[in-house]
Every structure is written in structure tokens, then in C-alpha cells.
N, C-alpha and C positions, 0 to 999 in steps of 0.2 A: 504494500499499499504505496502511495504515494504521500508525501506531507507536501503539503504548503511550504517555501521557505517564504523566512520574513523579510518584509524588505526594507533594509539598511539606510535611515535616513541622515540625509546629508548636513539638517539643519539641525539643531539642537531645539526643543519647544520653546526655550527662554527667548531663541532668536526666530522663533516664527511669532513668540506673541510678543517682542518689537516690533519687526514688521508688522505686524496685525494692527498698532497704536496706530498706525495710519488711516484703519477705518475709524479710531475714535475720535481721532483727529478730525477726520473729515464729515461725520455726522454733528461733531459737537458747535461744528458754522453752518456746515449746508442744512442741517437739521430745523433752525431758527429764520434760516434766509428764506428756505419754502413757507415754515409755516407763519411769519408776521411780517414781511417786506409787505405784497399784496395787502392785506390787512392794511397795517399801518398806512400805506396811503391813501389808501380806499376809505377807511372808518376813521383813524384821527389825524389824516392833514383834510381831508375832504376833497383829491383828485378823485374824478368821476370815473368808472368803473374799466369803461372806453378807450380812456388817455392811458390807465393803470396798464392796459392790455396790451392797448396799442405798442408802449412802450414793452412789453414782455415779448411781441412781435417780432419787435424790430432788434431786439437784443435776441431772438430766437437764430433771425438770418446771419448778426453777426457769428452766432455759434455755428452756423451753416458752413461757414469760411473759416475761421478759426480753429475750432477744435479736426480738423480732418486736415488744416494746414500746418501748424504747431508738430501733429506725430510724424506729419512726412517731412518736416526741415528738421527734425528731432534724429532721424533715419537718415537722413539724407548728408548733413553736413555736422562730419568728427567736429570735436571742437578737442582743442589743446590740450584741455586737463585730464584727458580719458584716461592717458595712459598710467598718472598716477592716482588720481580719485573714485575714475570709471564712469562708466555714460551714462547713468539713470541719475545716481546721487546726489554729484554737485547744481543739477537743474530742481533736486527736492532740494537742500537748502535755502537757493536762491529766491525759489520760488513762495516757500511756506508764510514769513512771516511778512512781505508784503500782503500776500494774501488775507491773512488774521485782520492787516491796519484795513484792507478795502472794505473789508464789512461793515466796522461802523462809517465808513463814509457815506455809506446809501441811509445812513439814520442821522446823516448831521445837514439835509436840508434846511432850510433857515425859517424859521416857524412865520417870520413877517412876511411871509408870502402869501398871498391871498389866492385859497383855493379855486376862486374863479377868476378873478383880474388876473394873475399870476399864472392860470395854469399852463403856461406852456414854458413858465421856468421851473417851476416842478417837474413836472413830464421829460425835460431836458438832465434834469438832475439824475430823478429816476435810471433814465436809458443809460448817460455816460458812467453813471456811479457801479451800475450791476453788467456793465460792458465790460469795465476793469477789473471787477471782481471775477467775473467769469475767465477772460485773459486769464491769471494769475495761478485760478483756479486747474484750469486746462493744461499749465507750463507742469503744474505738483502732480495731478492727477494722472499724465497719460505717462508721468515721467513713475511715478510707485506701483501703478498698475502693470506696466508692462513689463518690472523686474519679476514681477512673479511667474510667467512661466520658466523662468531662467534660472533661478533661486530655489522655485521647489520642482524639481524634475520628476521624480515617481508621480505614479498615480495617488499611491497610499497615504504620498507625504503631501501632496495637494490637498487630498481629501481633509487629514491632520489638520493642516495648514489652516484651510478653509473652514473648519469645525472652530479652531481658535478664534480665528478670523470672526466667523459669527456670534461667538461668545463675547468679544472685545466689542463688535460694531452696535450690538445690540445695547451692549452694557451703554455703548455711547447713545446713542438716540435716547435709550432712560434718561441718562442726564443731562439732554442737551432740549430733553421735552419738557423733562421737571424742574431745572434749578431756573433756567428762564422766566418763568410767569413769578417766580419770586420776588421779581428785580420791576414785574411791570403794573402797572395800575389802567385798564380802560379808563379811556379821557383825558390822561393826562400824557401827552405824546413824548414827553422827554425822558420818563420811564424808561422807554425802549433804548435812547444811548444809551443812560447809566448798564442797560442788559448788555448791550453791545462791547462797552468796556472790560464789561467782568467776564465774558464769555472771552477777549482776546487777551486777559492779563492769564486765566486758566488755559487758554490753549496754547501758551508757550511753554507750560507742564509738560502737556501731553506733546507737542514738536519733539521735548526734549530727549525722551522716552523713548520714541520712534528711532532714535537716528542709529542706534545699533544693531537694529535690524536691518533698515533701508541701506545700510552699507555694503558694497558690493564687497566679499573677498576675492581674494586672488583667482581659484577656478573661475568667479565669474566675471573677473575681467578680463582675463585670460582668450575664457571663450567668446567675449565681443571683440577683443583683438583680430583674433581667429578667422570672426564672420567675416570681420571689416574688410581681411583681404581676400577673403573666397570670394566678395560679392561688390569689388570694385565698381564691375558692369552695371552691377543693377544698380547703384547709387544717381546711373545717367538717368535713369527712366523719370521723366516729366511730371509734375503735379496730375497732370489730367489723365495721362496712359497709368498712373498709378490709383486714383479713385475710379479707374475704368474695370481695373482687376478687383479691385476691392468691392466693388457693387457689383460686380457679377458672379460674384461667391455668395450662389441661395442660400447656402447650408446656414453661413454667416448671416446676409441678412434677413433668414427667418429667425434665428436666435437672437438678433437685435431688435427684430419689430416685438417677439415676445417680452425681448428687455424693458423694452419702451411701454407694454404694458402694462407693465410692474412698477416701473417707477414713475409713470405717470399717475395709478392711481392711489401709491402713496402719497405721493406730493399733493395728489388732490383732498384726501383724508387728512395731509398732516396742515393742510393752508386751512381748511375745513375748522380746523379745532376749537378758534376764536370764535370764530363763528357760532358754532354749537354751542361754548361755552358761556358765550356773553348775548345769544341771541334766543336759541331755541331752547338752554337750561336755563338763561337769565341764573345764571354762576358767577363768580369773581375769575379773575385768570388761576387760580391754584386748585381748579375743576379740572382746565389744563393738563395739571400735573398728574391730578386721578386720574384723569381719560389716558391719556399715552402710557401713564405706565401700566397701568392694567393690560394695554394690548402688548407692550413691550415686551412685560411680564410672563407672558403666554410663548411670546416667541424665544425668551431667556431660558425657560423651562425645556422647551420643547427640544432645542440644542443637543441634546445625549442622544434623544431617538433618535432625529435625524442621521447623526454621524453614525449610531449604529444602526441605521439602516440601509444606508447609503453602503458602507462596505460589503451587507447580505443581496441588498440589489444588483449593487454592481453596476450603473446603469443610472447614468446622469441627465437621459431624454424623458426616461420613467418618471424620476425623482422630480423633472420639471413642470410634467405635465399632471400630479401630482400636487405639486404645491399650485397652481394654478386655478386647480379645480379647490381646492382649502380656500383659497382668497375668492373666488368666485361666491361661491355658499353664503362666506360668514360674512362680505359686502352686503348682500342682498336684504337683510332683516334693516342696518340701519336708516335704510330709508322711510322706514315704517314705523320707528318708538319713538318716543318724548323725553321715557321717563331714565333716568341717571342710572338708577342701578340698573336698569336693565342693560342699557350703553356698556357697563363694564361689563360685563359679562359675554357678550356680544365680541366686543373689543379684545378680551381673552382669547377667546376662538380663532379674533381672524389672527391676530399675532402668531396663532403656532403656524398658521398656513404662509404668514410673513419669514418666519424664521427659518423655512424649507426652502423659502427663494434665495431669502440671503447665502445659504450654506450651499444649493446645490450650484449659483452662478458662474462663481472663480475656476470649478473644475469643468465647468462646459465649457467657459471657453477655451482653456487651455488646451480639452478637445480639438474644440477649432482651429487654432495656433497650429499643434501638433499640425493638424490634418492639412493645410496652408502646409508646413513646412515641406512631406511629404509629395505633394502635387506639384510644387513652384524651386522646392531647394532653398526657398527665400525665407527670413526669420525679418519679418517687419513688424512687432510687435507693438512699438510705438503707434504706427498707421493705422491699428485695426483698433487699438484701444481708442486711439484718437479720433475717429468714428462712432466708438461706444459713448464716448464721451457726450458729443453729439448729440446721441439719439437723450441720454440722460437729460440732456437741459434742454429738450426740446419739450418736454413734460412738463416744463414750468410755464412756458407758452400757451401751452395746452391746457394746463390749469388756468392758465387768464384767460384766454380765450372763453373758457367755457361759464365760470364765473361772472365776466363782464356778458355774455349771450343770459344766462340763468336770471342776475337780478334785473337786467332790462324785462326782463318779458316777465317778471312775477314779483314788481314792485318793489324789490330792496333799493334806498335810497341812502345814498353815499355819505359817510358825515355821522351817521347817526351813532350813538355812545351806548345806548343799551335797548334791551326788548322795549320798556317803557317809549323812549325817544321815538324807536321806530315805528311804535304801534301809531305816534302822534305823528308821525312824517307819510304811511300809507296809507292807502285806502283800504287794504286787506291784509293783516297783517298774520292770518294765518298762509296766503297765497305765498308769502315772502319768505314763511318760515319753513314752507313744503322746499321754494327753491334752493334755500341753505341745504335739506336732506338731497335734493336732487346732485347735485354738485361735490358732495358728502364720500354718496354710496352707492344711486344708483347711475349715475354715466363712467364710475370705476368701474363696477360691477360687471357690466357692458363689454368695456376697455381691455378688461383681463381674459373675460370670455371667448372672445373675438380671439384676442392673441395666442391663447395657448388652445385653440381648435386648430389655427395656422400653424402652428407650433407643431401639433399633434399629426398635422395632415405631410409637412414637408421635412420636419428635419429628420435628417436621416444619419447620423452618429450613430450608430447601434455599438454595442459594448464588442462583437464580432470585429466591426471596421475600426474600431479603436485600438486591436490587442496587435491588429496588421498593421497599423501604422504604425504601433509603439517598436515592434519586430523592423519593419523599414526605416526609422531610424537608429536602430540600432548599427543598422547596416551602413547610412550614410555616413555616422560620425568617427 
């Protein structure tokens, strides 16, 4: 009887944990960005939902150029520091602190500007500050995510690293959901600035904790040097030729569509949290901490289950489909409830599906990059992660556009400070509250369901094909 040989990991669990502090660092800032920026400009500043949504759409257009372009440039132009400091690590260091500071800039819009008379000044501030935030974020996230498939090479090592990353990332979401509401008060916009500065100060600590894990060891740097020598001809490909190659990869596009559905749904749910707490439940900001904490508690508790199940199933495709189904069936009930305690229960179960989705994404992306390498002989992780980063942030534009349309159709009034204030400004409070539930749960549920069906129908990286790819990679190395 043959015994299964245990895979020897190249990185210690401490290094895995340090690397995955990037998940905490990311969620610590992007969580509050998605949750509060649109709400801040619409309800606290009084900018119309249409103009706020327009800013996010233009922000998305910038993303469509910025994310793939930065990924392409990182691969095309080797930097002089690569031999000593590595290919990804310097970019991570360069972008991190400026990205933190750019988050505060979004909330520094002058309060003396009138939301009607100075609406275009407010709009411009929102657009430019979010574009700066996004550019720095792209440099950082493309560098750190591109490191993953080269740093963690074995299938089981990737799953173990992903499991650790899921635990750390969910802890980051919990923290970024629970702590910021302690510093804000609905109707007092200056408190949102306080929140931003607190997040930046604490974020610097997480940045330092991340450094040992994202620093490339000598083996990884040697791999990059060898690849650069072997692929000099590939670097001559222009941006549009590279884009054509990436976008013609159907498996990658299907995976990205699925990823977009999950990201956009979570973005919409998070951005709806202040509206749910303030207007539907008529609670203060502390309710956001409880709601999001309950959801993410479900995700955190479920991670050991997903780690164990993934090793047993040994099929990232099936795990992804299961995650999509769980997210869909737990989103739908939120559209029909208004009781705080019931919200908590439903959010807990939604968190279980969220934990599965979060856990399975890095290994699934690793499978795709391995498949690209086998079929083309090229390793261009930054290019592919650049396109993935675009789809992540396109979710914010989808969220903003949905909010604007729904609020317009259901009579939500910008500048409303509370449920009572909204009732005095709208002709039908019930209709306005129903609109909030639509963009909280109904639209996200439909979106995830459609993307899951497309993934089930067209994603073709089965365990057998992945094993064949691993064998071919050994021959190619």
C-alpha cells in the first residue's frame, strides 16, 4: 500500500503569517473606504447621489487604464534595485505609506463648500482623491499579490498559506468594521476625519508586521533573475498585444467575472451598512460594529472547516461553486427583514459563505497562472493581477451606480441625517427604506448567482488538468 508523501513547505508558518498580514493591511483601509466614502459624500456632505456615482464611474475608467498598465509596466521594465532588494518588495515598501495617507485625503474635502453651489468642487475633490488612492493601491496590491505564486509553490503550501491568509484577512475585516464606528457619529462629518487618522496610525504597525513575509528570499530573487534572462523577447511585447493575450484567456476571464461578482456583492453589502444602521434599523454607528462583527465572526469560525474540506475535496473549482451558492442563499433573506436580531443571524451564515470564497480565491488564481505558464512558457503574474485589481475596484463603481439609481427611483434624499430626518424629506419612507434593502441584498444576490452559474458552466481547470500542469511545470523547470 502506497503512503501519500507529505509535501515539504519552503516557508515557515511564521513567514506565511507575516506575508498574509498584507490581507489585514489591505482590509484595514479598503473596508472603511468601501463602507463610508459614498455614504460620507452623500449623507454627511450632501453631494447628490448622481454626482457621487459619476465620480466613481470616472474613477472606474481610470482603473481600466491604471491597473492593467501598472501590472504590464512592472513586468516590462526591470528596476535597478532588483538584484539587491528583489522585484516586488521595493514596490510594496514605496507604495504602502503614501497609500495610507491618501485615504485621509478623501475625507479632507473643505466643509465650507456648499453641496449645491460648490457641487463641482466637491465632485472634483472626490474624483481626484479617489484616483490618487487607487493608483497607490494598485502599485501596492499588484506587487504583493504577484509575489504569492512564486513564494508559495506547492499546492498544499498554497492552501495552507491561503488558510492562514483567510484567518488574518477576516480578522482585518472584523477589526476594520468594528473599530472605525467607535470614532464616528452620524451627522458630524468631522468625526470621519478622526476615524481616517486613527486607521492610518494603526495601519503603520500592520505595515511593519508585513515586511518579513513580503521580503523576497534569495531563491525567489534568483528565480526572477533567471526568468528575466529567459524572457527578454517577451518583454518586447507591447501593452495592447499583452492585453489581447490576457483577455483572450477564457478561463481567466471566467474566473475574474466570478471574482467580480463576489467582490461587488461584498462591496455593496459593506457600503450599505451605514444606511441599514442609520435609516432601516434607526441605530447609532455602534450597530455597524455589531452587524459586521457577527458576519465576520461566521467567516472566521468557518475557516478551519474550509481548510479541512479543501484538502479532502482537492478541487478548487467545486469549492468556488459551493462558496457562490452559500453567498447567494444567505444574501436573499436580508432583502426582507428589518429586525436587528434577525439581521445578526443571517449575517452570521452569510459570513460562512464569505469565508469559503475568501479562502479559495488565491489557490484558484495560482491554478490559472500555472496553466498560463504551461501553455505559453511565460510567467507574468503582475500582468494578470493587474487585470484582477481592475475588476476589484470596478465593484466600487458598480456599487455607486446601483446606489444612485435605486435612491433616485425610491426617493432617498441626500443629506438626510437620520430616519426621522429622512421621513420628513421624502414622500414615502417605506419605499426609501425598501430601496436600501434592494442595494444591500437583492442586487448582490442576483449578481453572485449569475456569476456562479457562468463559472460553473465555463471554468475548466479540473483537478486532473491541474495535476498534468504541475507535471509539465516540473519538466519545464
